N, C-alpha and C positions, 0 to 999 in steps of 0.2 A: 775309779778305785771303787767307791763306795759303791755305786750303781749296780757293777759287774757283781760284786758282793751280794746285794739284796734278789739280785734276776739269779743266781743260784738259788738262792735260800727260796721266794718266792717259785720255787719249780711248779711248772702246770699242773704236777701230782698234788702238790700242797691244795689248790684252790677249786681241785675236781672237789676236794673234801670239805669247801667251803664255800663257793660259790653256788650255791645252793637252793631250791625255791619249794613251798609247799603246794602241792596240789589239790584242786576239792578233793579228793580221796584219799590225803590225810598223808599223802608219800613224800619222802624229799628225791627232786632230780635237780640235773643241773641245769641253773638258768639259762634262758634262752636269749635272754637281754643280755646282761651282765655276765660278759666272756672275759676271759684270761685274758686274749690279744688284744681286746681294746683297753680293757686295765693298764696294761704295761706299754700301748703307744699313749695314751696322757702319762701316763708316771714319766718316761721319756721328757713329753712337753714338757710337765710342772717339771724337773728335776733340773734336766740340762737349759733348754731356755728361759721357763720363765713365763711371769706376766709381769708387764712394768715394774720389773727389779723384782720378783717375788716370788719368793721358790717353794716346791715342796721339802719339806724337812726330811733330808734321808740321815742325817747321823753328825758326825764329825771326827776328826784322826787322832783324838781320844783314844785309849785303849778301849772302851766299850762306846764308842763314838756310833759302831755300826747297828751295834742294837738299839741304840735311843731313835736312829731310823726305824727299825722293823717295827719299835713299839710305836711310833708313829703309824706305822701304816696300819699294824693290827688296832689301835681305836679308830681311826677312819672306815677300816671293815668292821668293826664294831656295829656303829651307828649307820653303817649302808646295808647292812643284812638285816636290819630292824625296819629300817624308813624304807626303803623298796626291793632289797633282792628275796628277801621271803616273798614278795608277793610277786615276783616276777614283772612287776611294772617301771615303767619310766614315766606314766604320764602319774601324775595323782590319781588315785582312786576316789569316787563320792564313794563316800561312808556315812557322813553326817545324815543319821533317820533325823527327820521332824514329822511328828505327829501323825507316823503311821508311813510317810513315804520318802523318797530320797529325791530330793527339791532338785529340777536341771537347774537352777539357780547357786548348786553348788558350786559351779566353775567361777562364782564370782566369791568366795568366799567358806571355809567352813571353822562351826565351833566358832560363829558371830564375828570372824574375819571378816577382808577386804582388800583382795590382795592388790586391786589397782590401789589403795591408798597407801601401801607399801614404799611410800616416799625415803628417797635420800637425808641424808644430813645436810644443811646448809653449803658444809665446804663441799660435800660432794653432788648437790642437787642441778647441776648442770651436766650428769651424766646418765641421768633416769630416761626410760622411756616416754614418751606422749602416749596419753590414752585416746586411741583413735576408735571412733564408736563405729566404722564400719567395718573394722577389722572380722570376719570370719575364720573360725578355727576349729578342727574338731580333734580329738585326741588320737594318739596312734594305740596306747597300751590300755588297757581297761583290767578290773580283776573277772575271773573265770568262775564262781562258785555258781550253783542253779541259783536265779535270780538274779546276780548280779548284776547293777545296774550298768547302762552306756555307755561308753566313753562322753567323758563333758568335754561342752563345746560352748562358743560365744557367737557372737553376732549382735546385728542392732535391732532394735525394737519395729523398725519398720518392716522387721520379717518377722520377728517375733516378740509382739506386740505386751506376752506375757508368756510366763512358762508355769507346767504345772510339776509332775511329778513323777518319778518310776515307780510304778509298782512290783514291787521284787514279789511276790505272792502268786503274780499271774502268772495261767498256764500256756502257752502259745503255741506250744509241742502236742497237738493232738490232731493227729491225720482222720482220724474217725469221727469226727461232727464233720457235718455239712455245710458251708464250705469246710475244705479241711485248714487246719491252723497250724503255723511252721512259725519257727523263731528267725526272722530276716535282721535285727537290728544292730546286729555284728555278730562274727565270724566266731562261731563255738558257744553262741548263745543256747541255754536250756532251759531257761523259764524267766520271769518279768516281761514287762511292758511300757511303755509312756502311758503317760493318760496327761493329756492337758487341757480336760474340760474345763476347769478352771483354774486361777491362777494360786499356786502352791508356794509360800513364802518359803526362803532359806531361814538359818535361824538366827541373821543379821535383819531379815524382813525384805530384800531382793524379791521380785517377781522375774526380772529381766534378765538378760544378758548380754548385756550393751557393755564394753569393753572391759567384760570378762575373761581376759584371753592371758590369763598372768598367773595361770594354777602353776603347783608344783610340778620339775618335771627331773629328770638325771637321778645319779644313785642319792643324793641326798637333798633331791627338791629343790631344785633354783625356784625362788617364788619373788613376786611383787616386782612392781616396775624399775627399782630400785637395780636389783641384783641382774634383772635382762639388758638394763642400762649400762651394767657395770661390763656385762658380757660382750656388749654390743661397742663400747667406749674403748675398750683393751685390745680386743678379740677381730672381733665385726668389721661390718661396712664403715661403721662411722670411723674409727682409726684410719682405716684405707682413704677414705672423703676427706679425713681432716690431715693426711700426708704423715700420720706415725704407722710405723709398725705392726703388721695383723695379718695372724694367723690366716684368718678366716675372710679373707676381705668379701666377696660374694655373698656371706651371708651377715644380713638385719636382724640379728638378736629381737628388738624391739619388733619390728614387721615380722618377723617369722620366729618365735618362739617355740614354737611343734619342730625346729632341725635338732632339738639337743634329741630329741625321739623320734623321729622322723628322717634324719638323714640316711642314707645307704653310704655314700661318699666316704664320713666322717664319723664310723660307730664310736670313735674316742669320747666326742662329743660329752655325751650322757656321763662321763667318768671326768670329764675333765671339767665342767659344769660344778660336780661335786666338790673337786680339787681346788679348783678356786675360790670356791666359799671356805674349805677348812684352811685354808692360806691366809686369809682375807681375815675370816673371823675367829677360827682355834687358833692356830700357831703365833697371831698377832696380839690374842688375848691376853689384857693383863688391867685386872681391877680388884680392887682392895686386898693388895698384895698376894693373889693369884695370880702368879705367869705362866701360861702353858708350858713349855719347853723349860723352864725350870722345876715345875712341877713335875712333866716327863722324867729329866734328868735324875730327880730325886728317888721319883716312885723305880726306878732300873737301878741307881746306885743301891737301891735299901731293899733289894735282892726279890722287886717284883711281885710284893705281896699283900692282902686285904685290896677292897673295892673303892677309897677314895679318891684314887686319882680317875679310874673311869666313870667315877658316876659325878665327876665335877664335869668330867667331859658329856656329858649324857644333858648335863642340866645347860650347858651355854646351847647345844645344838639342839635340844628339844622344846627347851625354856628362856634360854637369853642372858643365863645367871652358871656359875657353878655351884652355886650354895642354895639348889631349891629348897621348898617353893619359894619361886621368885613371886611378881606381882602379877604374872600370867597363871602360877596354879604348881601342879607336881610333875614331875618326870614322867611323861608315859611310856610305860615299859620298861623302868630302870633296872629290873631284874636282867630280863632277856636282853639288855644289854649288853649289861656286865657278863654274862655266860658266851654271849658272841666274841668280846673279849676275851675271855680266858679260854675259846677256845682256836681263834686263832694265834694265840700265845704258844697254845701248846703242838697246832701243828707247825710251828715254825721252830719247837726245837728249844723253847725261850725258858717254857715251865715246865 
């Protein structure tokens, strides 16, 4: 009953106004990566079937129970719009500029991070992916502004002893020179190009891309060997191999993390990966007296006013705590995330 009610309220006309991305010419158009039908398919999986007895929260049977579920969807979309939808990106973009260029080793981690070292806690260490040095993957999506870096990639040092940087100022489209120049590194390229003349470290000092295949993917950027390992453990080939129920038995998310963005058969994966994160990290969040579900209900019961609830949610998603600045710093785009939340609530006629 609850799910049917939500389907009525989250009609496609609403989400045509919400699932928009910003073009290089500063216009807003419907996303070609994040589609309503794919989101709906993912919601059906995460609400009706769940993963490991964990379900996307769609409310309860109390008088305002359906509103609780809609606010949970709104909070999820508010973060997703900021993280990926506005960029029409499934794979993480290379955006960390170091010494005037975008290091090709940004695939290993940006802002000093190391994604292959994002391990699980001791109790969940058995789920994480092994790092295989011979893996080679190129991202499916990337930014499309003039000079935007090429898709992230990973590969062994035997093939890439070192990597340079992406020169976003390079003019690659000049048919009047001899020989003529054209932009051929990716579809839609308008400028920029590789410079591999010498090693160019990323912000953590890496110049190789060995084992660096676990960059962010999906609507809330599933990242690191723990998160991909959990997907494989609960949803993928490992679950099937170990005799557990598996929704995607033919996908090894440790060896094919790119399936989240590249799969044409399972386009809902880019949403499911984010919803699984939401169920695991948000709906179960309970720290220092702040419980996500309790705070969500309190927000609804008290008239859905103010930004305290969504600001706390943004802190958890972007920095890992509900009361930033945390040890990892202040929230990126807090105002935009709150504005997105209000927009979705308004489109759903909740405010």
